[in-house]
C-alpha positions as CSV (number, residue, x, y, z in Angstrom):
1,M,80.6,126.8,79.5
2,P,80.9,123.9,82.0
3,R,77.8,122.9,83.9
4,P,77.7,124.0,87.5
5,R,78.6,121.2,89.9
6,K,75.6,119.5,91.4
7,C,75.4,119.5,95.2
8,C,75.7,116.2,97.0
9,Y,72.9,115.2,99.4
10,I,74.2,114.1,102.9
11,A,71.7,112.2,105.0
12,Q,73.5,112.8,108.4
13,P,76.7,114.5,109.7
14,P,79.7,112.4,110.6
15,A,79.9,111.3,114.2
16,V,83.3,112.8,114.6
17,A,85.3,115.7,113.0
18,G,88.3,113.5,112.3
19,M,90.7,111.0,113.8
20,R,94.2,110.9,115.1
21,P,96.8,108.1,114.8
22,V,97.9,106.2,117.9
23,G,101.4,105.0,118.5
24,G,103.0,106.9,115.5
25,D,106.0,109.2,115.3
26,S,106.5,111.7,118.0
27,V,106.1,114.5,115.4
28,A,102.7,114.0,113.7
29,P,102.7,114.3,109.9
30,E,100.4,116.6,108.0
31,A,96.7,115.7,108.2
32,V,94.7,114.4,105.2
33,T,91.2,115.7,104.5
34,L,88.1,113.6,103.7
35,R,85.4,115.8,102.3
36,Y,81.8,115.4,103.4
37,D,80.7,114.1,100.0
38,E,83.5,111.5,100.0
39,Y,82.6,110.5,103.5
40,E,79.0,109.9,102.4
41,A,80.1,107.7,99.6
42,I,82.1,105.6,102.0
43,R,79.2,105.5,104.5
44,L,76.7,104.3,101.9
45,I,78.9,101.9,99.9
46,D,81.3,100.4,102.5
47,H,79.3,100.8,105.7
48,Q,75.7,100.2,104.5
49,G,76.7,97.9,101.6
50,L,74.9,99.8,98.8
51,T,76.0,99.5,95.2
52,Q,77.5,102.6,93.7
53,A,74.4,103.1,91.6
54,A,72.2,103.0,94.7
55,A,74.5,105.3,96.6
56,A,74.5,107.8,93.7
57,E,70.7,107.9,93.7
58,R,70.7,108.5,97.5
59,M,73.2,111.3,97.1
60,G,71.4,112.9,94.2
61,I,74.5,112.7,91.9
62,S,75.4,110.7,88.8
63,R,77.0,107.2,89.0
64,S,80.3,108.5,87.5
65,T,80.5,111.3,90.1
66,C,79.8,108.8,92.9
67,T,82.6,106.6,91.5
68,R,85.1,109.5,91.5
69,L,84.1,110.5,95.1
70,Y,84.4,106.9,96.3
71,D,87.8,106.4,94.7
72,R,89.2,109.6,96.2
73,A,87.8,108.7,99.6
74,R,89.5,105.3,99.6
75,R,92.8,106.9,98.6
76,T,92.5,109.4,101.4
77,L,91.7,106.7,104.0
78,A,94.6,104.6,102.7
79,A,97.1,107.5,103.1
80,A,95.9,108.1,106.7
81,L,96.2,104.4,107.5
82,V,99.4,103.5,105.8
83,E,101.3,106.8,106.5
84,G,99.9,107.3,110.0
85,R,98.5,110.7,109.2
86,P,95.7,112.5,111.1
87,L,92.3,112.6,109.3
88,R,90.0,115.6,109.1
89,I,86.4,115.5,107.7
90,E,85.5,118.8,106.2
91,G,84.5,120.6,103.0
92,G,82.7,119.6,99.9
93,K,79.6,121.1,98.2
94,I,76.7,119.5,100.0
95,C,73.1,119.9,101.1
96,H,70.9,118.1,103.6
97,S,67.3,118.0,104.8
98,E,67.8,119.0,108.4
99,R,69.4,121.9,110.2
100,W,73.0,121.1,111.3
101,Y,74.5,122.6,114.5
102,R,78.1,122.6,115.8
103,C,78.6,122.5,119.6
104,P,81.1,125.2,120.7
105,H,82.4,123.1,123.5
106,C,83.2,119.7,122.0
107,R,82.9,120.7,118.3
108,R,80.5,117.8,117.6
109,I,78.2,118.4,114.6
110,H,74.6,117.3,115.2
111,T,71.1,117.7,113.9
112,G,67.6,118.1,115.3
113,T,68.0,120.3,118.4
114,L,70.5,122.7,119.9
115,R,71.3,120.2,122.7
116,C,74.6,118.4,121.9
117,P,74.3,114.6,122.1
118,A,77.9,114.3,123.0
119,C,78.5,116.7,125.9
120,R,74.8,117.4,126.7
121,R,75.2,121.2,126.5
122,N,72.7,123.3,124.5
123,E,73.9,126.9,124.7
124,D,75.4,128.9,121.8
125,S,75.4,126.1,119.3
126,E,76.5,127.4,115.9
127,I,74.1,126.8,112.9
128,L,76.2,125.3,110.1
129,G,73.6,125.1,107.4
130,Q,69.9,125.4,106.8
131,P,67.8,122.6,105.3
132,N,67.9,122.2,101.5
133,T,70.6,124.9,101.0
134,T,73.9,124.3,99.4
135,Y,77.1,125.2,101.3
136,N,80.7,124.1,101.9
137,P,81.2,123.2,105.6
138,V,84.6,123.4,107.1
139,N,85.3,122.2,110.7
140,T,87.6,123.6,113.2
141,V,91.0,122.0,112.9
142,I,91.6,119.2,115.4
143,M,93.8,120.5,118.2
144,E,96.7,118.5,119.5
145,K,97.3,118.4,123.2
146,I,100.5,117.5,125.1
147,A,100.7,116.6,128.8
148,L,103.7,116.7,131.1
149,P,103.9,115.4,134.7
150,T,105.0,118.5,136.5
151,R,106.6,119.6,139.8
152,N,107.8,123.2,140.3
153,S,107.2,124.1,136.6
154,A,109.6,121.3,135.4
155,V,109.0,117.7,134.2
156,D,108.8,115.5,137.3
157,D,111.3,112.7,137.1
158,H,108.7,110.3,138.5
159,F,105.4,110.1,136.6
160,G,103.5,108.4,139.5
161,H,104.2,111.1,142.1
162,C,104.0,114.4,140.2
163,E,102.4,117.5,141.6
164,C,100.1,118.1,138.6
165,Y,100.0,117.7,134.8
166,T,100.6,120.6,132.6
167,I,98.7,120.4,129.3
168,F,99.6,122.5,126.2
169,T,97.2,122.9,123.3
170,L,98.6,123.4,119.9
171,D,97.0,125.3,117.0
172,A,96.9,124.2,113.3
173,D,100.5,125.3,112.8
174,R,101.6,123.4,115.9
175,R,102.3,126.5,117.9
176,I,101.2,126.7,121.6
177,A,97.7,128.1,121.7
178,G,96.8,127.4,125.3
179,R,98.0,126.0,128.6
180,Q,96.2,124.5,131.6
181,T,97.0,122.3,134.7
182,L,95.3,119.2,136.0
183,P,96.0,118.4,139.7
184,A,97.4,114.9,140.2
185,A,95.4,112.3,142.1
186,E,96.4,111.3,145.6
187,G,98.7,108.3,145.8
188,C,100.6,106.7,143.0
189,G,99.5,108.1,139.6
190,C,100.4,104.8,137.9
191,K,97.3,103.2,139.6
192,S,94.9,106.2,139.3
193,D,92.4,107.1,136.6
194,I,94.7,109.8,135.1
195,A,94.9,108.0,131.7
196,P,91.2,108.1,130.9
197,R,90.9,111.6,132.3
198,L,93.6,112.9,130.0
199,H,92.1,111.0,127.1
200,A,88.7,112.6,127.8
201,M,90.5,116.0,127.7
202,G,91.9,115.2,124.2
203,V,95.5,114.6,125.2
204,D,97.5,113.0,122.4
205,V,101.1,112.9,123.8
206,M,102.7,112.4,127.2
207,L,106.2,113.9,127.6
208,A,107.5,112.2,130.8
209,G,110.6,111.8,132.8
210,N,110.7,108.2,134.1
211,M,107.8,105.8,133.8
212,G,107.2,102.1,134.3
213,D,105.9,99.9,131.5
214,G,102.6,99.5,133.3
215,A,101.8,103.2,133.2
216,K,103.0,103.5,129.7
217,N,100.8,100.6,128.5
218,V,97.7,102.2,130.2
219,L,98.3,105.5,128.6
220,Q,98.8,104.0,125.2
221,R,95.6,101.9,125.5
222,N,93.9,105.3,126.0
223,G,95.3,106.6,122.8
224,I,98.2,108.7,124.4
225,A,101.6,108.3,122.9
226,V,104.4,108.2,125.5
227,I,107.9,109.7,125.2
228,R,110.2,109.1,128.2
229,G,113.5,110.6,129.3
230,C,112.3,114.2,129.2
231,H,113.8,116.6,131.8
232,G,113.8,120.4,132.4
233,P,111.3,123.2,132.4
234,V,108.0,122.2,130.7
235,E,108.1,125.0,128.2
236,E,111.6,124.0,127.0
237,V,110.7,120.4,126.8
238,V,107.6,121.2,124.6
239,A,109.7,123.4,122.4
240,A,112.3,120.7,121.9
241,Y,109.5,118.2,121.1
242,L,108.0,120.5,118.5
243,A,111.4,121.0,117.0
244,G,111.7,117.2,116.6
245,R,114.6,117.0,119.0
246,I,113.1,114.5,121.4
247,A,112.9,110.7,121.1
248,D,111.7,108.1,123.7
249,S,114.6,107.0,125.9
250,G,113.2,103.4,126.1
251,D,114.1,103.3,129.8
252,A,111.4,101.9,132.1
253,C,111.3,102.7,135.8
254,A,110.3,99.7,138.0
255,H,110.6,101.5,141.3
256,H,107.7,103.0,143.2
257,H,109.3,104.2,146.5
258,E,108.2,107.2,148.4
259,G,109.8,110.3,147.0
260,G,110.4,108.9,143.5
261,C,113.0,106.6,141.9
262,P,116.4,107.1,143.6
263,E,118.4,105.6,140.7
264,H,117.0,108.2,138.3
265,R,117.6,111.3,140.4
266,G,119.9,113.9,139.0
267,T,119.4,113.0,135.3
268,T,119.3,116.1,133.1
269,G,118.6,116.8,129.5
270,W,116.6,114.7,127.1
271,H,117.2,112.0,124.4
272,L,117.6,113.7,121.1
273,A,116.1,112.2,117.9
274,E,118.7,111.1,115.4
């Protein structure tokens, strides 16, 4: 009869629940998963510079087990980096010396007190695990969010003068799980703080009509992929994007006149991916 697998001691929870690629394909590939025990091996060996023997001692496991965890972790990170795949941190048979909490608002995992160090809220935090008990933690899947500059429920042809931004939240199966609107700032949106605001809300993709290179660069620096040349009702544009039928037009709008870009008015449809 095989020996029961020994639990791996984790000194502290990861600072994030995962990561998303920036500037990849318009349709994100399937995420890869880095387990908590694999994360701990990477943290101790690559980040803190410990030997595998010292890391194994800290984690309360054998040297050979630590080596296997470390090798798996590096392959997972390589797949995320080379293939441009989202990364989740979850799972693994672990134990720890402090009580772990998960904030219901920002999903940050933290220790010590109910107060979340990220969003500063302290109500209704979920207890993930008690000290010195063994369990298998699984995080909530990282939600993808798509924003569209909107006027009259359709994509506004001019990003800088839209009425509002419609934001769709996708679930783990990339189906629409929620919808909200963010009022546009006064004046030209190209020069507003909309990019960091959308980034703070977790927006990953901007499906826009026409947009100058300046605005595009600002959005991309904030981790938001930009696809231009989209037109029509926002629900139809999102559906086409999720079906893989939209590609960036590559057309930059250099005009910032009142009322939008005259030379782009009347354009319909979107650029289909080949």
